[in-house]
C-alpha positions in Angstrom: 81.0 35.5 33.3 83.8 37.7 32.2 86.5 35.1 33.0 84.9 32.4 30.9 84.6 34.8 28.0 88.2 35.9 28.2 89.4 32.3 28.6 87.7 31.3 25.3 88.9 34.4 23.4 92.5 34.7 24.6 93.6 31.1 25.6 91.4 28.9 23.4 91.2 31.5 20.6 87.6 30.5 19.9 84.3 32.4 20.0 82.8 32.1 23.5 79.7 29.9 23.7 76.4 31.6 24.5 76.5 30.6 28.1 79.8 32.3 28.8 77.8 35.5 29.4 75.5 33.9 32.0 75.7 35.0 35.6 76.8 32.6 38.2 73.2 32.6 39.6 71.9 31.5 36.2 74.5 28.8 35.9 73.5 27.4 39.3 69.8 27.8 38.7 69.5 26.0 35.4 70.3 22.5 36.6 68.0 22.9 39.6 65.2 24.1 37.3 65.9 21.2 35.0 65.7 18.6 37.8 62.5 20.1 39.2 60.9 20.2 35.7 61.9 16.6 34.7 62.0 14.7 38.0 60.0 16.4 40.7 57.1 18.2 39.1 55.8 15.4 36.7 55.8 13.0 39.7 54.0 15.3 42.1 50.6 13.6 42.9 48.6 16.8 43.3 47.6 18.9 40.3 47.4 22.2 42.3 50.9 21.6 43.6 52.2 20.7 40.1 50.8 23.9 38.7 52.3 25.9 41.6 55.7 24.4 41.0 55.5 25.0 37.2 54.7 28.7 38.0 57.5 28.8 40.5 60.1 27.9 37.9 58.7 30.4 35.4 55.9 28.9 33.3 53.0 31.3 32.6 49.9 29.4 33.7 46.4 30.8 34.2 43.7 30.0 36.8 41.8 26.7 37.2 44.3 24.8 35.1 44.7 21.0 35.5 48.0 19.4 34.5 48.2 15.6 34.8 51.1 13.7 36.1 54.0 12.7 33.8 53.6 15.8 31.6 56.9 17.3 30.4 57.1 21.0 29.6 60.0 22.3 27.5 62.3 24.1 29.9 64.8 25.5 27.4 62.6 28.5 26.8 60.1 28.6 29.7 58.7 32.0 28.9 57.6 30.6 25.5 54.9 28.3 27.0 51.7 30.1 27.9 48.7 28.3 29.3 45.6 30.3 29.8 42.7 29.9 32.3 40.6 26.7 32.5 42.9 24.5 30.4 42.9 20.7 31.0 46.1 18.9 30.1 45.7 15.1 30.7 48.4 12.7 31.8 51.6 12.2 29.9 51.6 15.1 27.5 54.9 16.4 26.1 55.6 20.0 24.9 58.6 21.1 22.8 59.3 24.6 21.7 62.8 24.3 20.3 64.7 22.2 17.9 67.6 22.1 15.4 67.3 25.2 13.1 64.1 26.5 14.5 65.1 28.6 17.5 62.7 29.0 20.4 59.1 29.4 19.4 55.9 29.8 21.4 53.3 27.3 22.5 50.0 29.1 23.5 47.1 27.1 24.9 44.0 29.2 25.0 41.2 29.3 27.5 39.1 26.1 28.0 41.2 23.9 25.7 41.4 20.2 26.5 44.4 18.0 25.6 43.9 14.3 25.9 46.3 11.8 27.4 49.7 11.4 25.8 49.5 14.3 23.4 52.7 15.7 21.9 52.8 19.4 21.1 55.6 20.6 18.8 55.8 24.3 18.1 57.8 24.1 14.9 59.3 27.2 13.3 56.3 29.5 13.6 55.1 28.6 17.0 51.7 27.0 17.8 48.4 28.0 19.3 45.7 25.7 20.5 42.5 27.7 20.3 39.8 28.4 22.9 37.7 25.4 23.8 39.6 23.2 21.3 39.8 19.5 22.0 42.9 17.4 21.1 42.3 13.7 21.1 44.5 11.3 23.2 47.8 10.3 21.6 47.8 13.1 19.0 50.8 14.8 17.5 50.0 18.5 17.3 52.4 20.2 15.0 50.2 23.0 13.5 47.9 25.5 15.2 44.4 24.3 16.2 41.5 26.7 15.6 39.0 27.8 18.3 36.3 25.1 19.1 38.0 22.5 16.8 38.3 18.8 17.6 41.5 17.3 16.3 43.2 14.0 16.5 45.7 11.7 14.9 49.4 11.8 14.0 49.7 14.5 12.8 46.6 15.9 14.3 43.8 16.8 11.8 40.4 18.1 12.3 37.8 15.5 13.2 34.3 16.0 11.9 31.8 14.7 14.4 28.0 14.5 13.9 25.6 15.4 16.6 
């Protein structure tokens, strides 16, 4: 928005904020997307509709994905969250891919991964990957990448050795 940029530079004599260059469409879309992501989608009672709506606002989600109700995806950098095919994300999981001093980093959930109820996934400064067929126990805080076929749990999540 040229006018906002000039207003900051010439009248306020300040560096324009990052959003001064947004188009009018972007400025109008962001609060709509935020409302959909925080209010409408997490409370939608059908998983297929939730996944469709997440895709509609820009998340990259594969086929045969289940996302439980009350999950909150980080909508500051939507393109940074990638969910591959066959992933199950249980109820009440939270995802964050930005924070103070870290920029916007990626969250990648590989094929067949399972995230238990009320998990928190924080991407940190390097981003995070949850490997193929990995299992994250309910209530875990995932702040480092999880290897393929690993079972992790706890706060912070650590590998769980289970005997068969």
